[in-house]
N, C-alpha and C positions, 0 to 999 in steps of 0.2 A: 537593391535590397534582396536578401537571400529568400529563396522559396521556403515557405513554412510547410513542413511535412504534414501529411494527413496520416493519422494512425488509427488503429481500431478504437482507441480511447477517444480521440477527437471526433471520429465518425459517430460513435455511440452517443456522445454528448450532443453533437449537432442534431442527430435523429430525435433525441429526447427534448430538444429545444432548451438545453441547459446552458446558460452563459458560463464562460470560463476564459482564462488567460493561459496560453501556452507559453512557458518560459524555456527558451533554449539556451543552455550554458555554452559559452565559447571555449571551454576547456573541461577536462574531466573533473567530476565531483568526487571528492575524497572523503567527505564526512557529511553527516546530517546537518551539522552546524553551518558548514559552508553552503550547502544547498539553501538552507533557511535564509542566511544573510543575503545571498545573491538574488533570492526571490522576494526580499523585503518582508520576510516573515520571522516569527520566533521559532526556535527548534520544536516547540510543542505542536506547531501547526503542520509539520512535515509528517505525513502518514505513511508508514512502511507497510507494504503488502507482503506478508510472510506466508509461505506455503509449508504445510506440515502434512506428513503421511501418517495415517492411523493404521491399525491392524486391518487386514483384508484389502489392502491396496485402495483405501479410501483417502481422499485428500480434502483438506480444508484450507481456506485462506483467512488469515487473521490480520485485521487492520490495527496497527499499533501506533498511536500518535506519540510523537516526541522521542526523546532519547532513552526512555525507560526500556527495560528488557522484559520480554515475555516470561512470565512465571510458569514454568513447566508444571509444577504441582497444581496451580490454580487452573490451568488449561485442561489438564487431565481430569481434574475433579468436575469441571463444567461439562466436559464431553463424556464423562463416566467411562473412561478408558484407563487401562493401566500402562499402555505404551503408546508413544508417538515419537516420531523423528522429524528432523528438518528434511524437507524434500531435497533431493540432489538437483544440481543445475539442469540436468536432462529432464527430470520429472517436472521441475518448475516450468520449463519451456513446453513440455508436452501437455501439461494440464492447463496452463494459462494462455499459451501462445506467445508469451513474452520471455525474453532472456532475463536472467537475474540482473538487477540494477535498473530494470525498466518495467517491472511488474506493476499492474494496476488492477483494482477490483472492477474496473469498467472495461467492457469490450473483451471479456474472457473468451478463449477459444471454445470452452465448454462450461456448462453450469457447475459451479462449486458452492459448497456451503460456506457462507461468509460470516465470520464472527468479528465483532468490533469491541475494543476495550471501551468501557463506559465513559472514559475521559473524552472520547471523541465528540460526544454529545454536548460538551461544554464549550466547544470552539465554534466561532461564527464562520470562519474561513479556513480552509486547509489546502494543502498541496499533496497530490497523489502522483504516482508514476504516470508518465505520458505514453508509455508503450515503446519508447526509444530511449536509449541511454543518454545521460546528461541532459535530461529535460524533465519538466514537471508541469502539471496542470494545476492551476489555482482556481478554486471554485467555492461556492457557499457550501458549508457543511450540510445544511438542510437539503440542498439539491442532491448531494452525494448520497445521503442516507435514504432519500426517497427513491433514488434510482437503484441502489444496491440492496436495500432492505436487509441489513445485517442483523444477526442475533447478538445482543449485547451481553457483556459479562465483565468481570474484573480480572483481566489477564495480565496486565502490565505492572511491573514493580517500578516505583519511582527510581530514577537514576540520573546522574548528571554527567557521566563520563562521555568522552568523545565516542560517537557511534559510527563506525564505517558503514556506508551504504552501498559501496560499489559491488559487494558480493551478494546483495539482496535482490 
């Protein structure tokens, strides 16, 4: 049996005594739908951790469940800012400690303001990034929310198109 890696995500979950399942894919994940299918979940249960840069070199992490897209106008309105951009891969790694495609709201390299789309609260179980590529952690949503304590809002537009996750 292959050795199961320890990541900042699994170490943080272990330290918080939160039960989880680490799912390691045996090949590259190309879409949110593929990740969901291979983890035995629905696409809505896959939570993407997206990093945005605000004015003044401030960064936030948005938890977006499912295949919907973040609504920039809704996010700007909630944050009361006129400008924001998607963080570059280098900024993502510097702010989170994770490479794009492995980002998690758990075990961050430094504290970040975490926002979550309100739809996240409707799910009983979700999968988040595991801190390494082609892997996910499945856990109870209540446990994730208790650990991360995000700020809730309506940030995601419903959408059903295929969502690449390799670049996130």
